[in-house]
C-alpha positions as CSV (number, residue, x, y, z in Angstrom):
1,M,-18.5,47.5,23.9
2,K,-17.1,45.7,20.9
3,K,-19.4,43.9,18.4
4,R,-17.8,40.6,19.3
5,D,-18.5,41.1,23.0
6,K,-22.2,41.9,22.2
7,F,-22.4,38.7,20.2
8,L,-20.9,36.6,22.9
9,I,-23.2,38.2,25.5
10,V,-26.2,37.0,23.5
11,L,-24.7,33.5,23.3
12,L,-23.4,33.3,26.9
13,P,-26.6,31.8,28.5
14,A,-26.6,29.0,25.8
15,L,-22.9,28.4,26.4
16,L,-23.4,28.1,30.1
17,W,-26.3,25.6,29.8
18,S,-24.3,23.5,27.3
19,C,-21.5,22.9,29.8
20,G,-20.0,19.4,29.5
21,N,-22.2,16.8,27.9
22,G,-25.8,18.1,27.7
23,G,-25.4,20.2,30.8
24,E,-23.9,17.4,32.9
25,A,-21.1,19.7,34.1
26,V,-23.5,22.1,35.6
27,E,-25.5,19.2,37.3
28,E,-22.4,17.7,38.7
29,H,-21.4,21.1,40.2
30,K,-24.7,21.8,41.9
31,E,-23.9,20.1,45.1
32,E,-20.6,22.0,45.5
33,A,-22.2,25.3,44.4
34,A,-24.6,24.9,47.3
35,H,-21.7,25.7,49.6
36,H,-20.5,28.6,47.5
37,E,-23.5,30.8,46.6
38,N,-21.3,33.4,44.8
39,E,-19.8,30.8,42.5
40,I,-20.1,31.0,38.8
41,V,-19.4,28.1,36.5
42,I,-18.7,28.5,32.8
43,D,-17.8,25.5,30.6
44,K,-14.0,25.6,30.4
45,H,-14.1,24.9,26.7
46,H,-15.9,28.2,26.2
47,V,-13.7,30.3,28.5
48,D,-11.2,31.0,25.7
49,E,-13.9,31.6,23.1
50,L,-15.4,34.2,25.4
51,G,-12.1,35.9,25.8
52,I,-12.1,35.6,29.6
53,K,-8.5,36.0,31.0
54,T,-7.2,36.1,34.5
55,S,-4.0,37.3,36.2
56,K,-2.5,36.7,39.6
57,I,-2.7,39.8,41.7
58,A,0.6,41.0,43.1
59,L,1.8,43.8,45.3
60,S,2.9,46.7,43.2
61,V,3.5,50.5,43.2
62,F,0.5,52.9,43.0
63,R,0.5,56.6,42.9
64,E,-1.7,58.8,45.1
65,V,-4.5,60.1,42.9
66,I,-6.5,63.4,43.0
67,N,-9.4,63.5,40.6
68,V,-10.2,67.0,39.4
69,S,-11.6,68.9,36.4
70,G,-9.5,70.6,33.8
71,E,-9.2,71.8,30.2
72,V,-7.0,71.2,27.2
73,A,-5.7,74.5,25.8
74,P,-3.1,75.5,23.1
75,A,0.5,75.5,24.3
76,Q,1.9,78.9,25.1
77,G,3.0,80.8,22.0
78,A,1.0,78.4,19.7
79,M,-2.1,80.6,19.3
80,K,-2.5,83.5,16.9
81,S,-5.2,85.8,15.6
82,V,-6.4,86.1,12.0
83,V,-6.7,89.8,11.2
84,A,-8.7,91.6,8.6
85,K,-6.4,93.6,6.3
86,S,-9.1,96.0,5.3
87,S,-12.5,97.4,6.4
88,G,-15.6,95.7,5.0
89,I,-18.1,92.8,5.2
90,V,-16.7,89.5,6.4
91,T,-17.5,86.3,4.5
92,F,-16.0,83.1,6.0
93,S,-14.6,80.6,3.6
94,N,-16.5,77.4,2.9
95,N,-16.8,75.0,5.8
96,I,-14.8,77.3,8.3
97,T,-16.3,76.7,11.7
98,E,-14.8,76.4,15.2
99,G,-12.8,73.2,15.2
100,T,-11.9,73.3,11.5
101,A,-8.3,72.4,10.6
102,V,-6.5,74.9,8.5
103,G,-3.0,75.1,6.9
104,K,-0.6,78.0,7.1
105,G,-1.7,80.7,4.6
106,A,-5.1,79.2,4.1
107,S,-8.0,81.6,3.5
108,V,-10.2,82.0,6.6
109,C,-12.4,84.7,5.3
110,T,-12.6,87.5,2.7
111,V,-13.4,91.1,3.6
112,N,-15.3,93.0,0.9
113,S,-15.7,96.8,0.9
114,D,-17.7,97.3,-2.4
115,G,-20.0,100.2,-1.9
116,I,-18.3,101.4,1.3
117,L,-16.8,104.8,1.4
118,G,-13.1,105.3,2.3
119,G,-11.1,104.5,-0.8
120,D,-9.6,101.2,-1.9
121,P,-8.9,99.0,1.1
122,N,-7.1,96.5,-1.1
123,K,-4.3,99.1,-1.7
124,S,-2.2,98.0,1.4
125,A,-2.6,94.3,0.5
126,K,-1.3,95.2,-3.0
127,I,1.7,97.1,-1.6
128,A,2.6,94.2,0.8
129,Y,2.3,91.7,-2.0
130,E,4.6,93.6,-4.4
131,S,7.1,94.1,-1.6
132,A,7.1,90.4,-0.7
133,K,7.4,89.4,-4.3
134,A,10.3,91.6,-4.9
135,E,12.1,90.3,-1.8
136,Y,11.4,86.7,-2.9
137,E,12.7,87.3,-6.4
138,R,15.9,88.8,-4.9
139,I,16.5,86.0,-2.5
140,K,15.8,83.1,-4.8
141,P,18.9,83.3,-7.1
142,L,21.1,84.0,-4.1
143,Y,19.8,80.8,-2.5
144,E,20.4,78.9,-5.7
145,S,24.0,80.2,-5.6
146,K,24.3,79.3,-2.0
147,I,24.9,82.9,-0.9
148,V,22.0,82.9,1.6
149,T,20.8,80.2,3.9
150,A,17.9,77.9,3.5
151,S,16.1,79.5,6.4
152,E,16.3,83.0,4.8
153,Y,15.0,81.6,1.5
154,K,12.1,79.8,3.3
155,A,11.1,82.9,5.2
156,A,11.0,85.0,2.1
157,K,9.0,82.4,0.2
158,E,6.4,82.0,3.0
159,A,6.1,85.8,3.3
160,Y,5.5,86.0,-0.5
161,E,2.9,83.2,-0.5
162,L,1.0,84.8,2.4
163,A,1.0,88.2,0.7
164,E,0.0,86.7,-2.6
165,N,-2.9,84.9,-0.9
166,A,-4.0,88.0,0.8
167,Y,-4.1,90.1,-2.4
168,L,-6.8,89.0,-4.8
169,G,-6.2,91.8,-7.3
170,G,-9.9,92.6,-7.3
171,K,-10.8,96.1,-6.0
172,G,-12.4,96.2,-2.6
173,C,-11.7,92.6,-1.5
174,T,-9.0,91.1,0.7
175,V,-8.3,87.7,2.2
176,A,-7.7,87.1,5.9
177,A,-5.3,84.2,5.9
178,S,-4.2,81.9,8.8
179,P,-0.8,82.8,10.1
180,L,-0.1,79.2,11.1
181,G,-1.3,75.7,10.6
182,G,-3.6,74.4,13.3
183,V,-7.3,74.5,14.3
184,V,-9.7,77.4,14.3
185,T,-10.7,77.6,18.0
186,Q,-12.7,80.8,17.9
187,L,-14.7,82.9,15.4
188,L,-14.6,86.4,16.9
189,V,-17.2,88.0,14.5
190,A,-20.3,86.8,12.8
191,N,-20.5,85.9,9.1
192,G,-21.7,89.0,7.2
193,S,-20.7,91.5,9.9
194,Y,-18.7,94.7,9.2
195,V,-15.2,95.0,10.6
196,D,-12.5,97.7,10.5
197,A,-9.0,97.0,9.2
198,G,-6.9,95.4,11.9
199,T,-9.8,93.7,13.6
200,A,-9.2,90.1,14.7
201,V,-11.8,87.8,13.1
202,A,-10.7,84.4,14.3
203,V,-8.2,82.6,16.5
204,V,-6.1,79.7,15.2
205,S,-4.2,77.3,17.6
206,E,-1.3,75.1,16.7
207,N,-2.4,71.6,17.7
208,R,0.9,69.7,17.7
209,R,1.8,70.7,21.3
210,L,-1.0,71.2,23.8
211,T,-1.4,72.2,27.5
212,L,-3.5,70.4,30.1
213,R,-4.7,72.8,32.8
214,A,-5.9,71.0,36.0
215,Y,-7.9,72.9,38.6
216,L,-6.7,71.7,42.0
217,P,-8.9,72.6,45.0
218,K,-6.9,74.6,47.5
219,K,-7.5,72.0,50.3
220,Y,-4.9,69.9,48.4
221,Y,-2.4,72.7,48.2
222,G,0.0,70.8,50.5
223,K,0.2,68.0,48.0
224,L,1.1,70.3,45.1
225,P,4.9,69.6,45.3
226,Y,4.3,65.8,45.0
227,I,2.2,66.0,41.8
228,E,4.5,64.9,39.0
229,T,2.2,63.9,36.1
230,A,-1.4,63.2,35.1
231,N,-3.8,61.1,33.1
232,F,-7.0,62.5,31.6
233,R,-10.2,61.6,29.8
234,L,-12.1,63.7,27.3
235,P,-16.0,63.9,27.2
236,Y,-16.2,62.5,23.7
237,S,-13.9,59.4,24.2
238,D,-13.4,56.5,26.6
239,E,-9.7,56.6,26.0
240,I,-7.4,57.5,29.0
241,Y,-4.6,59.7,27.8
242,S,-1.3,59.6,29.7
243,I,0.9,62.8,29.9
244,E,4.0,60.6,30.3
245,E,3.2,58.5,27.2
246,M,2.7,61.7,25.1
247,R,6.1,63.1,26.0
248,G,4.6,65.5,28.4
249,R,5.9,67.3,31.5
250,K,4.7,69.5,34.3
251,I,5.4,73.1,33.3
252,T,3.8,75.4,35.9
253,S,1.8,75.5,39.1
254,D,0.6,78.8,40.3
255,N,1.3,79.5,44.0
256,A,-1.9,81.6,44.5
257,A,-5.4,80.2,44.4
258,T,-7.8,81.6,41.7
259,P,-10.9,83.6,42.8
260,G,-12.8,80.3,42.6
261,G,-10.5,78.7,45.2
262,Y,-8.4,76.5,42.9
263,V,-4.8,76.3,42.0
264,D,-3.8,75.8,38.4
265,V,-1.5,72.9,37.6
266,A,-0.3,72.8,34.0
267,F,1.3,70.1,31.8
268,D,2.3,70.3,28.1
269,F,2.3,67.3,25.8
270,D,2.3,66.1,22.2
271,N,-1.1,65.8,20.6
272,A,-1.7,62.1,20.1
273,G,-4.3,62.9,17.5
274,G,-8.0,63.8,17.8
275,I,-7.5,66.2,20.8
276,V,-9.1,69.6,20.1
277,P,-7.9,72.6,22.1
278,G,-10.6,74.1,24.3
279,T,-12.0,70.8,25.4
280,F,-12.9,70.2,29.1
281,A,-11.3,67.1,30.7
282,E,-11.6,64.8,33.7
283,V,-8.1,64.8,35.1
284,Y,-6.3,62.3,37.4
285,L,-3.4,64.1,39.1
286,L,-0.7,61.6,40.0
287,G,1.3,62.2,43.2
288,A,3.7,60.3,45.4
289,E,4.2,56.6,44.8
290,R,3.2,54.0,47.4
291,A,4.6,50.5,47.6
292,N,2.8,47.2,48.4
293,A,-0.5,48.2,46.9
294,L,-3.0,45.7,45.3
295,V,-3.8,47.1,41.9
296,L,-6.2,45.8,39.1
297,P,-7.1,47.2,35.7
298,E,-10.3,49.2,35.8
299,A,-12.0,46.6,33.5
300,A,-11.6,44.0,36.2
301,V,-14.0,45.7,38.6
302,T,-17.8,45.7,38.1
303,E,-20.4,47.7,40.0
304,E,-23.8,46.8,41.3
305,M,-26.0,49.0,43.5
306,G,-23.1,51.1,44.5
307,Y,-20.9,48.1,45.6
308,F,-17.8,46.9,43.7
309,Y,-17.1,43.3,42.8
310,V,-14.3,41.2,41.2
311,Y,-14.3,37.6,40.0
312,V,-11.7,35.3,41.6
313,E,-10.8,32.2,39.7
314,H,-10.6,28.9,41.7
315,E,-9.9,26.8,38.6
316,K,-10.5,27.4,34.9
317,G,-14.2,28.0,34.3
318,C,-15.0,28.3,38.1
319,Y,-15.2,31.9,39.5
320,E,-16.2,33.4,42.8
321,K,-18.0,36.8,42.8
322,R,-16.4,38.8,45.6
323,R,-17.1,42.2,47.0
324,V,-14.1,44.5,47.3
325,G,-13.3,47.9,48.7
326,I,-11.6,50.3,46.2
327,G,-9.2,53.2,46.8
328,G,-8.0,55.6,44.2
329,S,-8.2,55.3,40.4
330,D,-5.9,56.8,37.8
331,G,-8.3,56.1,35.0
332,K,-6.5,53.0,33.9
333,S,-6.0,51.1,37.2
334,V,-7.7,50.9,40.5
335,E,-6.3,50.2,44.0
336,I,-8.0,47.4,46.0
337,I,-8.0,48.1,49.7
338,S,-10.1,45.2,51.0
339,G,-11.5,41.8,49.8
340,L,-8.4,40.5,48.0
341,K,-5.0,39.3,48.9
342,A,-1.8,38.9,46.9
343,G,-1.5,35.7,44.9
344,E,-5.2,35.2,44.1
345,S,-6.2,34.9,40.4
346,V,-8.7,37.5,39.3
347,V,-10.5,38.0,36.0
348,T,-8.9,41.0,34.3
349,E,-10.5,40.7,30.8
350,G,-14.1,39.7,30.2
351,A,-15.3,40.5,33.7
352,V,-18.6,41.8,32.3
353,L,-19.2,38.4,30.7
354,V,-18.7,36.7,34.0
355,K,-21.1,39.2,35.6
356,I,-23.7,38.2,33.0
357,A,-23.0,34.6,33.7
358,A,-23.9,35.1,37.3
359,N,-27.3,36.2,36.2
360,S,-27.6,33.8,33.3
361,T,-31.0,32.5,34.3
362,A,-32.4,35.8,32.8
363,V,-32.1,35.0,29.1
364,P,-31.5,38.1,27.0
365,E,-34.5,39.3,25.0
366,G,-34.7,37.6,21.6
367,H,-32.7,34.5,22.6
368,H,-34.4,31.2,23.2
369,H,-33.1,27.8,24.4
370,H,-34.1,24.7,22.5
């Protein structure tokens, strides 16, 4: 909840009791309220200050929703291993942990073989470095003379920089560098452990394009052809991400159920920022569209003791608390299946403040009327 909302919640009882002139608006409304026990009155001058907004509910289109669990994974082809170039003891670079962002060619760890039998493990790194350097020095003047393409020059330069980074020049020590820019999703060995040359020590995933894998229970298998897109929520955020809004698309759906009785449904999408591969997700699979549905934002519906309520506006500052039945939710909007009809005005922003107003006789701790 925003700081402003918390501040207004503390002030709300005072605002209610100051309705009109010294509370006269509340007194004048008592007789009418006796006929409407679910009626809440807020001084109309304070409605805007509290940020309470209403909208007329109208029939609209709503998709069928199947709520399942899932996982955000790297997109296919966007995950590579970091490999030790020699045998020795692994020392991970400073601050390298799972979830750390790294650039292409950045050092992930060093492998030191001082005191270990078997010759100089840095020899192969030196050979690779000298070969890449020679190729880069050959390509560079050709590129400047426009004899070779920019892509050929770029590839030679990147190969040289990677080889240079891998070769420290100090006997018995090599660098294991990241083959791409992205996020370290796995450390495959412990810091200080011994590895042989060619051992994968970490996994780096490109985080620009990601895959959402949803696990659809096989009882919904018949609905699989109608699932077109999805929304999802991550455990560390209240934000609802939309596959459609992140240039996503459905890419696969396995025909066979997994041993656990689920069918994988996959989507790929652009990372909107802050989404780390390997994170579990709550997924809202969106299927066929239905017309003539009553739909409200999630924030318009409040819950008490397992029942759901909305606040219907009769006039500005006068609201009726009404119990409703809800259908599916796509994380952003919820379908109302009973208790409302098209054309009624409902509080869509600030519903939690109206809910507090309904219980305004209980003054929040630390607040006193004078």
